[in-house]
N, C-alpha and C positions, 0 to 999 in steps of 0.2 A: 399609269396608272399600276399596271402591273409592277413593276417596282418599286412603286410606294404601298403597295398589298404585301411583297414581302417583304419589305422593312417591320410591318406593323405584324406580321406572323413572328417575325424571327427575332425579334426582341425580346420577346420572353423566352426565347426559347434556344438560348445559346450556350452550346457546350458550356459548363459549370453552373447552370441555373440546371434544377433541380426535378427531375419526370417521374410522373408519377406510373407503376405499371397499371396497364387498364385490369387486370385479375391477379390473385396471388397465384401461389403453388397447392397443388394437390401433394405431390409428390417429393421428396427430399429425399438426395442421396445421405446413405447412411452405411455404415461397416457392416450390421445385421438388422434384422428385423425391431423396427421401435415399439418402444411402449406404446400405446393409446393416447398417454398423457405427453409422451415427447414428440408425438407426431402436432397434437395442439396444442405443446409450447414450440412450436418450430413457427407454425401456421401465425399464431399472433404475435411473435417475433419480426416474422416478413413483413405483416399487415404493419406493426408499428415505426418497423423500418420504413416503410413506403411512404408513411403517412409524417413521417418525420415528427416524432412524438416522444414522448418520457415516458419509459414504461419501467413501472414496477411488477417482475418476475419473480416470485416466489416456488421455491423448485426443492421439497429434501432433499438431503446429501442422502446416495443410494441411489435415485430416479436420474442420473446419468445427465444432468445440470449441463455441464463443459461440453459436451459432445453436441447438445441440443443448440447451447448456442453456437456453439463452430459451424455446426451442418446449417443451421437456418439462417445466421448471418452472412455467412458464403456464400449460400444460395441467394440471396439476395443481391447482395453483390456482384456476384457474376452476373444476373439479369439487369440488375442497373446497368453497369459497364456496358453489355450489349446492346441495351435499349438507347443508351447515349451515341453506341456508334451506329447502328441502324436510323437515328434523327439526325444526326451531325452526315451522312452520308446524303440523305434525301433533302435537308436542308440545301446541303451545297451544290446538289442538281438544280436545285429548285432555284438558288441563289445564280447559277451560270445563265441557265435559260433565260432570267430577266437579267440579266446585263446583256444580252445579247438582242435580248427583245429591246430592248431599252435605246442600245444601239442603232437598229434598225430605223427605229422610229425618229429617230435624232436625224438620223441622212434625210429621212425624207422631206422634202420641199412640205412646207405646211402653207396652206391659201389665206388661213388666218390672221391676226395679227401677229406684230414679232413674238416670240415664245421670249417667257421668263427665263434666259438662260443663266442667272444667278441662282436659281432653284432648281435647275434642271443638273447647274454642276453639283451643289450641295448634294442632292439625292444620289448621283451619281458616285461623287466623292462616298459617301457612308455605305452604297453599296457593295463596291468594292473595296471598302476596309472590312466589312462583315465577311466577306468571302475570304478575304486574305485572313482574317483570323482563325475561320474555318477550314483551312487548306493548312495552317500552321498547326491546328489543334490534332487535325490528322495525322500533319507525317511526325509530330511529337509522340504519339499513341502509338503508331507503326515502329517507328526505332523503338520504342521502349517496349515492346513485344519483342520485337526481333534480336533485343540485346538478353533481354531474360531471355529466350530460346535457344542464345549462341551458349550462353550460361551454362545451361541447365546440358546441352546437349553437345557441346563441340570442344573434346574431351584433348585433342592436341593442342588449342588456345589453354587449356588449365595448365598444359605440359608447358607449356613456352613459358606463362607468366612464373610458375615455378623454376624454369631456367633462368630465365632473367633475372629475379629475385636472388639466387645463387649465386650468378655475376655480379648482381650489384653488393651481396655479400663480400665474397672476394674484393673484390675494387676497395671495398671499406677498410677492410683488413689492412690490405697494402699500403692504402691511404695512411692509415694510421701506424704502420709499422716506417712507412717515408719519415714522417712527421717525425718520431723516436729518434732514428738515426741522424734526420741534421738538426742544425742547430739553428731555431727559427726564432725571430723577436715573437713577443706575446702580440703587436698591433696586428703581424702578419699572418699570424695562427686566426685574429678575431675576424680580418678581411674575408678569410679564403672561409669560416664559416659560415660568412654574412651571404657571401655570394654564394656558396651550395644552397643554403637558404631561400635565398631568392629564388634561385632557379627553380627550388620543389616547390615554391608554394606558387608562381606560373603554372607551372606542370598541373598542381594539383587544382587552379582555379581554371584550366582549359578543361579540363577532366570533369568537372562539376559540369559547366554551360553547355558541354558537346556529350556527355553521356546521362543527364540523371535530370529525366522527366519525373512529375509529380502526377498520382494517380490519386482515383477516391481509395480512400481509410478506412479500415478499422482498426481505431484504438482498444485495445483491452487491457484492462488494469488490476490487480490483485493487493492484497495485502502484504506479502509475503515473497521472498524470492522460490521457494517451498512449492507454493501454490501458482506460480507463473512457469516454475517448469512443469509439473504435473497437467496444468492448461498446454503448454507445446506439447508433451507427448504424447496427449487427446489428438493435438491436430496429425500429430504424425501418424496416429492410426484410423484421420478419417480421410474418406474416399477424397477430398482436396489438396493431401500431402505431397502428389509430384506437381499440381499447377499454381498453389499458392506462394507470393513471397513473400518472409514474415521476415522481422528484427525482431531479437529480444534487449532489452534494455536493461542497464543498471548502474550502478553506483563504479567508481575508480575501484573501491574496495573489493567489490565483486568481479570484476572485468579486466583488473590489471592485472600482468603477466611479469612485471620487472621484478625478481627478486628484490632488488636492492631497497625500491619502493614499497614491496609489499611488507619489507619486515620494519616498518614504520608502526605497524599495527592500528593506532588510532584514523580513521576517517580521513581526520581535520589535515593532520598532519600527511596522509599521502596526496591529497588534495593540492595541497600547498608544494610540495614537492612535485610532484607533476604538472603544476602550473610555472613554479622554476626552470624547469628541462624545458619548456616550450619557450620560454623567455630565452632561454639559454640558445636553443635553436634556430631562433630566427632574428637574434640581434635585437630586439625591442625596445624602444625608448621611449618615455612617456612626455609629453610639454608640462606636466607640472616638476617634473624633477631634474636636474644639469647632470647630463651624462659623467660617472664618476669612472675614471680609465684610472686600473690595478693593476698590479704586476704579479704574475704568480702563473699556477696550473689552469691549464685548459679549463674552460667550465663545462660542467658534466651535460649534456646530451642524452635523451633518452633512444637507445638503440631501434626500439619496436616501432617510431613514430616517423616514419619513412612514405613520403605519397606512394611509390609503386605499390608498395607493400601494402597501406590500405587499400588498393584500388582494388588489388588481387581479393582480400580478405572480403571487403565489400561483395565483391562479386559472388564469392563462395557462399556467403551469407544469405543475398537474392536468390540463389540456385536451388538452396537446399532447407528444409527445416530444422535449425537448430536451436538447443538449449543452451542455457550459462555455460553446463561444464563441456558442452561441446563447442561451444565458442572459444573457450581457454586454449582446448587441444587444438583447436584450427588454428590458434592464433598464436601458438608456440609451432606448429608447422609451417605457419609462414612466416614466422619472425615478425609478425605485425601487432598493434595494438585492438585489441578488440573493443574497448573503450571508443577511440575513435574511427574504428572500422564501423562500427554499429550506426553510429551518428550518420555518418556518411549515407549509410542505407535505407536513414529515413524515408527522403520525398519519397525515392520509386516503390515502396513497403507497401503492400496491399495490407499486409496485417500488424500492426507496430505492437509488441504484450510490454508493459512497462509497470513498476511499480506506483504505489495510488501519490506518493509524493511529488511525481515527474509533471502527473496531469494538473493535479489540484490545488497546484503552488503557482502563479504565475512568473514571480521570478526564472522558476527551475523549467518551468516550460519554454520558456526564451531563450534561457542559456542550451536546452539540450536539443534546440530546434525541431517541437512538438507543434506543429499546424494543426489548430483545432477548427479553423472555418470550413463550413459546408460540410465537416468529415460526422463520424459516428463513433459515440463511446460508449464501451461499454464497460458499466463497476461493478465488478466480480466480490462475494463476499462484503456487500454493503452493505449490514445491518449494523456498523458505526460508525457511520459513515458521517455522521455528524460531527461524531465526537473527532474522528481522523481531521476533520474540518478545521474544530479549534483547536487539536495538537499543534497541527501544521503551520498555522497563524497566529499562534500563541508565543512570546517568548519571556526566557526569567535574565534575571542580573543577578549576581552576589557581591558582596562587598569585595573579597580576595577580586574577583575579577574587574571590577571599577579600579580599584586601587592601582593592580597591575597594568590595566589599560591605562590610567592616566599615567604612570609612572616610564612608559615606553612611548608611550607618545610624547612626552616632555624633553627625554632623549632626543628621540628622531626630530622634534625641533631644534631642538640647541645646536645638534651635531651639522645638522643643513642650511640653519639659517640662512647663512651665505649666499645658500646657491638656490633657495626656495625664492618662487615669486611671491610679491607682496600677497597676491590674493588668495595665493595656495597658503599663505601664513594664517590671513584672515581666519579661511576655513577650518584648520588646525584649532587655532584660539577659541573657535566657538564650540568646536567639539571637546577642548577639553574643559571650557567652562560647563558645557551641559554636564558632563560627566561630575564634575564639582557639586553640580548642583542634586543630583541624585546621591552621590555620596554623601550632603549634607542631609536629604530626607529619610537618609537610614542612619543618621546621626551617631553618638559617640556614647547615646547614654546607657546606663545599665537599665534599662526595663525592657522588658518583652511583649510587645502586643503587634496587633495587625490592623492597615486602617487599607478600607476600601473606595477607592475615589475614583470619579472620571476623570477621562484623558485629561480635560480643561483643568479642573481643580489639582490634578498633578501638576500640571504645569507650573500653576501658578505656585503651587506650592514648592516645589524645586526651586522657581523663580527663573524659569527659564524658556516664557509664554514668549520673550520679545525674539527669540530663537526661528526664522525659518527652516524646519527639518527638511521640509521638501526639498529647498535648493540643496542645502548641506548634502544629503544623500544623491541626488540629482548631477550637481556640478563637481563633486568631490568623492564621494565615495565609489559613487560606479566608473567616473572616468580616471582617478588616481590608482585605483586599489590599492588605498592606504591599508586596508584591512589587514593585505599579505604582506604589505612591507616591512612591518615594524616587529617582525613577529620573529626573525631571523636571532637564533638562541643564543648564537657565540657574536650577536653585533648588541643588540638589546636586551640584557639580560634582567629579570626582574629585582625591583628596589624598593625598599619602603618606607627607603625618603623621600616623599613626594611632593611638590610644591608648599609652599607655606601656606596656602589657602585652604588648603585639605589635612595639613600635615596634625594638625589639635586632632579629628576624626579616624586616627590612624594609627593611634595608641595601642589598643584592642588587639590592633592586629601582630604582635608579638606572639600568639596562639598560632597563628598560619606559619610564622618564619619557623618559629621552633618545630615545625611538622614538615618544612621544608628541608630545615637542617638534620633531621632523622634520617632523611632519603628513602620515606615510605612510598611506595609502587604506587597507592593511589594519589597521593601527593603530586608525584610525577607526571602521574597522569592527564592531572586537574591542569598542572602548571603548564603541560606540554601545548596544549589548546589555546588557538588563539580568543587572545580576551577583545580583540577587535572586533572580530568578528560578531562574537553575541551581542555587543557594543549596538553597532552596525544592524543586527537583526534588530535590538528594542528600539533603535528610532525608526527603524520602518514600521513596528507594529506602533508607534504613538502617532503615525499619521492615519488612522484607521480614526473613522465619523466617533463621534464623543459620547452617541448613544451603542456604538457596536459594539464596544467593550468597557473593563475596568480595569484597574490598576490596583495590584493587591502590592503595599508595603508592609515586610514581617520584619519588623526591626527585633532583633536579640542582643545581649548581654555584650557580644562582640560585633562590629562592622564584618567580620569575615564571616559570619552563621549571618549575617540579616539577607535579603533578597530584597530585588525587586521584581513582580512580574505582571506582565499584561494578559488577560483572561479575555477574551472573545466570547461575546455573547451570542452573536449573531452569526452563524458559518453561512448563512444565505447569500450576506453578503460577496464573497467570495465564489460562492458556487453558481452564482446569478452570472456572471461572465462567460463559464462552462457551458450553462445552457442555452446563452445567448449565441454563442458561436458553433453550435455542434448542430449541423442538421436533425440526429435523432441522440437522446442519451437512453439508455438500458440498465436499469440499477437491480441487479439480480443478487439474490441470496438464497441459501437457505430455510433462514428461517427470519422473513421480516417484518414479523408482527411485532406492536399493533401498527399497520399500515395508516391508519387514519392520522396519528399523529406524525408520523415521520412525514407525511404530503405536508400537513400544516406548519411544521418546525422549517421545513430543509427548503418544499415546492411552492406554496401558499406567496411564501414571504420572501422567496429569492422572483416573484411577479408569472410564475407558471400558470394559467387559467386552466382550472378544469375539466374542460375542453382538450387539454394537449396531453393529459396525461392518462395512460391506459395501463389496467392492472392485467395481472395474471397469475393466480395460483393453482395449485394443482396437492392431489394425495401425495400418499405415498405407493411402491408397486407392490409392497408386501401385503399377504393376506391379511384378514383382519386378525386372525389367531395368533401372527407371528407378535405381536405387541400387546404386553399388559402394561396400561399406564393405570396406576391406582393412585389416590391420596389417604393417607394415614390419618385418622383423628385423634387415634387413642392407639395408647402401649400394648402390648403382652400384661401387664396389672393393671390395665384401666387408667393409666396418669394421661389425660389432656394434654396432646402434644400443639403447644403453645410456645414457640421459640423464638418469643420477642426480646428485646434488649434487658426488658426486663425479670424474666423467668429464665431465659435458655441456661444463666450458669448454675441457678440449683444443682443441688447432688440428686435428687430425683428424676430431674430431667436430662442428666447426662446417665443416668443409670438407665432408664426407660431406650434413651437410644441403643445403648450397649444391650440391650434385650432383644431390639427390633432386628438390629445384626448379626447377633449370635443365630437366630431365628432364621434369618435370611438365608446362612449361611447354611444350612443344613440343608437346605432342600434348592438350593441354585448351584447347581456346578461350572468347574470353569472358574471367570474374572467376574468378581463383582466391584463396581467403582463407585466409592462411596465421598460426595461431595461436600463440603463447609462451606458457612455464608463467610469467611474470612482465615488468614492466617491464624491470629490471634485465640479465636477460638478454636481452630484444630488443635493448638498446641492444650489449648488449654483441659479438652474433653479428653486428649489422646492419654497427658499425667492423669486426671483421674482416674482414667480406666486402669493405668498401669496402678495406681496406687489399690485402687478394689479387686483387681485381678481380674477383672473382664477383658483386659486387652490377652491375656494369657488364654483364657476360653477358648477367643475370637480365634489366636496364633494354632489352636490345636485342630481349629476346625481346615482354616485356610492360611499360607503364609501370607505375610503383613509386609505391605510395602507404603512408604510415604514420597512423596510430589518433594523432589529436592528444592536447598534454597537456590542455587545456582543453577541458571539457564544450560550450562554446556555437561550437565550430570543426567539432562531428563532422557538422552537416549539410553544411557547405561542403564536407570531404572526401568523403563519401557522395555528393553532386552531382556534384561534379570527377570520381569514379570509376565511375560509370552512364554520363556523357558520354564518357568515356574508351571506353569497351568499346562504346558504340553505332557512337560513328564505327570504330571500327578493325572491328566486324562488316562496314561498306559501302563504306568506302573499302579500296585498295589497297597502303596503307604496309607495311612491316615487321613492326608491331604485331600480336600476336594478341588485345589484349583488356588487362588489367589485373593487378596485382598487391598484394595490401593485405596490409602486417603489420600485426598484432592483438594483443590481451593474453588470456587466459582471465580473467575475472572485471573487463573493463575497460568500456571504454564502449560497446562493438561488440561482445561476446560475450552481450546481453541484449537483445532488445524488437527488433533489428535485423533486416530479414527481406532476405538474399541470394536473392531469389528469380531463375528462369531466368536469362540470361546472368550477373547478376551473381555467382552464385555456383556454379559449374560443376564446383567443386573446393576442399574443405574441407581442410585440412591440417595436423595435430595435432603440432607439437614437444613431443615430451617428457609426461610427467605432471604437471599443477599441483598438487604435494602443498604443502599449507598450513607454515609455518616452524614445523615440533615445533618450534624451541627458545623458542618466545612463552610468557611466562609464564601469560597469558590461558588458551591452549590447554594446556598441560599441566595447568594448574587443571580443565580443563573434563573433561580425559582423566580424570584421577583420580578427580573426583566422578562421571562414570558407571562406570565401573570399579566403585568404591564401591556403589553406586546400583542398579544395572542386572545383573539375569541375564547369564554368559556365553554364549555360542553359537557352534557352530562350532568349537572350537578357540581363539578368538580372543577378547581382551579387548572390551565393547564402548568402550573408547577407542582401540582397534588399530582398529577398524572404524568409529570415528570417523570419522579421518584418509582414511580409502582410501572413506569417501563423500562426504567435504569435495570430492577429486579428483574421483571419477566423476561429481559432481554437475556442477560443473563443466566437465568433458566433456562432458558432455549439452545442459548449453545451446550449448555452442559450436559443434557438429557439427549441433545442429538448426537453425541458420539457415538453411541450405539450400534445403532439398526445403520448400516452401512450399504448395504445391497440387497436386491429383489430376495433373496434367501436367509437373511437373517433373518434373527431373532433376538427380543428381550423382552424384559420387564423394566418400568420405571416405579419407583416407589416413590412419593412424594410427603415428605415426612410433615407436615405441619396442617392445625385444623383448618388455618387462612387460605388453603389453595383449593377449599371446596368454595369459596365466594362465586359467586356466578363474573364478575365482575373483572375476576384475579383469573379464572378461566377460561374465558372469552380472551386472554392475551398469550394462550397458547396455541401453538400453530394448528391447522384445522385437524391434519390427519392424525395427530393426540390428543387433541381435543373432543373429538367425536368418540374418539374409544376410552375416555379415560370412566374410571368408576370412584364416588366417593362412599368409605367404609367408615362408620365410627365406630364400631369393635374393630381388635386387632383378630378377633377369630376367622371371621369370614374372607376378612383380607390375605389371613395366610393360607386359607381352605382356596381362595382363587391362584396363589402363587404357586399351592400343588399341583392343579389343574393343567398348569400348561405344560403342554409337550415340550419336550427338551431334545433334540436332536445333539448328534454327536456324531465324530468321523475315527472314532480310534481303528489301528490299524488291523486289527482282531478280535473274537469274541471273547471276553471273559466277565467274571462275574464279583466283585467287589464288597466286600461284606464293611460296614462300619460298627462301630458298638459306642456308644454315647451314655453317657449316666446322667440322669437328672433325677432329683430328690430322692436319692438314696437306689434309685432304680436304673438297671441296665435296657438300655431299649436299641433294637437292633434295626438298621438300614440298612437294606439289599439296595444296590446297583447293578443291574443286569445289560450288560453291551449287549448286542446283538444286532448284525445287519444295519449298521450306523445309526441306529436306533438305543436312546435311553430311556429305560420305565425307573421307577421308583417304587419299591416295596416296604409299605414303613414310614415315620414320620416322626417329627419330635418337634414339642409344643414347649420351649423352654421358658421357663420362670422364674426364674432366681433368685 
């Protein structure tokens, strides 16, 4: 019976089954004395991970959120691995003891009836199998730890690998020289490449099976590569930097070091070229097409994708924490590909850092090698998680892409029809039939309108409802890689002479053809992308459930301007798989409000019960006097601030906004950042100020900067903005800083830090509500009203509009306060901000300190009372003279010992 008891105890506690800590932690390793809210954050995080919950963690930027995530999560991982090791050792010892007792009992003759030898045999076999599994897992764990320790500490091995890599490079060069000197046939060259590729492939497979062992992992993902790099730098500063094995993942565009490939620019062209080089290296051939023997120069292979070099770089990556820039440098030093080396390092890595798309998209997860089963996922900067999921799983096709895909696929089929199997020709004809149906929906009529259709109605309208898209995707697109075969520029060129079935619809395409003939840069970029890749993505989108999405048919005067777009309405359906696979999911952000709507749309709809959700929200570490958020209901002249769509274009409203900014610039030194609700309104109000002279008066107080239209100009504008503020703080010129005009949801409303003097005041003009007339938004509201419960007397669709607006506001006003010693004012210019329902959607640490002013005078007095700190290099006195209503009023700023006091002030009402 002892063996049976052992089995009963062992089955639910095998390694790989998740155990729970008996108690949490009181103290966490930290590089410095943590704030109280950081300790609370780490304790709540530890508890959520231990209990396998879905945690929603809100911690304002500047409170050390990243470091709290690192120390809390890695402390739990360390304890969890130690607990598993102890349990496995205890179970192994108990299992061996049970086996020995069982053997002794079976050797002792029994006086009773003959024993049931079948039951005895089955029980012993199960015991032996379980003990064997425990031993194997323990051996793998020890080998992994020894391997990591050797990588970190054995310097001789590192140099030996480098010497070996240099010898391989020299051998490769000698082989190339010998090929140039000798006259060999092309067939012999291809045979030699195939032999080398097979040898490397075998070596690589052996190394994987013998050296790579999985472990408990934490996946950390964020929105941009810069945010990932910032997180990795925090890991490097943490107490875990020497002990953790971390790998940073990225796209080929970010990790490729082959200059020939990098020069292609487009991420699609880089991916296609890389895949082509892999095919050349391994001599791959598919069963879907016959092999085509051509004579000519040898096919190019990537010199950075060699098995030994990739193993060396994998070991380097696991031994030391690297960000993407350091990975690129390491790849050039070791002459190995960072993209493939990091993918090899995924299984043994304890912390995997990667962008959103690699986790939230199932096909990308499989292609990358990300295994979420039983692991921990941390999603940072998750305030736009719902929108991100919708964008990732949406797809759009233009009329131009449809005709290009039809043209290229038709040429492909005509050229190789004698070599293609009948089954594959059938799939190609089905794809062409579907493309023709999509073109038919867009039509050739000279009319412009938008249709919103369900998936089933769209399939019926396009007359493609009899095509099994699941089978086309699984049996042909995935296996034949047709999306990459028909895009070779020199083989299949873009032709507008398509099949007669769709030729009558392609007459309006002459506009695109003329643009292509002109050789414009934009047209070349569009035509260089693979149309079949977009077709495959749209086919995949059409396989969603009929209720989870809609198809938007946007018909224009010409087919080239029309488009069909799949709009995902239920992002929870794709997030549910992530929540199901992971042990625990942590959703973190600086501003997660409103949390209730976030839970309803993304968690409850995905089947997560309320008992599995854990919430944590904390205030800021800054003193209460360091922030002044206020709501302005009227301006200096008494004009009520109501920036609704009907009122905001009036000259009186725009003039009043100019007066408010002018007064703020009088008393606020350093940088002032003003956010407008849209680019169009920003252009309109600035043009109005230019005409009436208000912009010139603002320029006399602060130098004016505007958010650039191009993303590559953002860094330059921010640098000039910063330099201007630094100069104004030290010289005696009339300027007191700089004023930056930006747009909510633009390039500077997220991810940009206006810390210290760069953002002493943030002004929000109006409320940035989304376009209610958008068909996509209307359909989203209708879907939510139908499928989500109503609460608070408001429909889910109405709440969505308010939430989108306030999420954008929270992101923008959070740009200023970035650390404990920072301070700033936040001015919300619109009477609608004073509504209790609107105020409740602000972050708690801002909402609790917000004051509402119906008159401008008391609000301006509150701004004047804010203590303004500064750090000039020396003490000096700066006197400014300003004229208002014919009278000169003096404003004196005295800088001494790092503090600035104001003497006198000016209230402008011109």
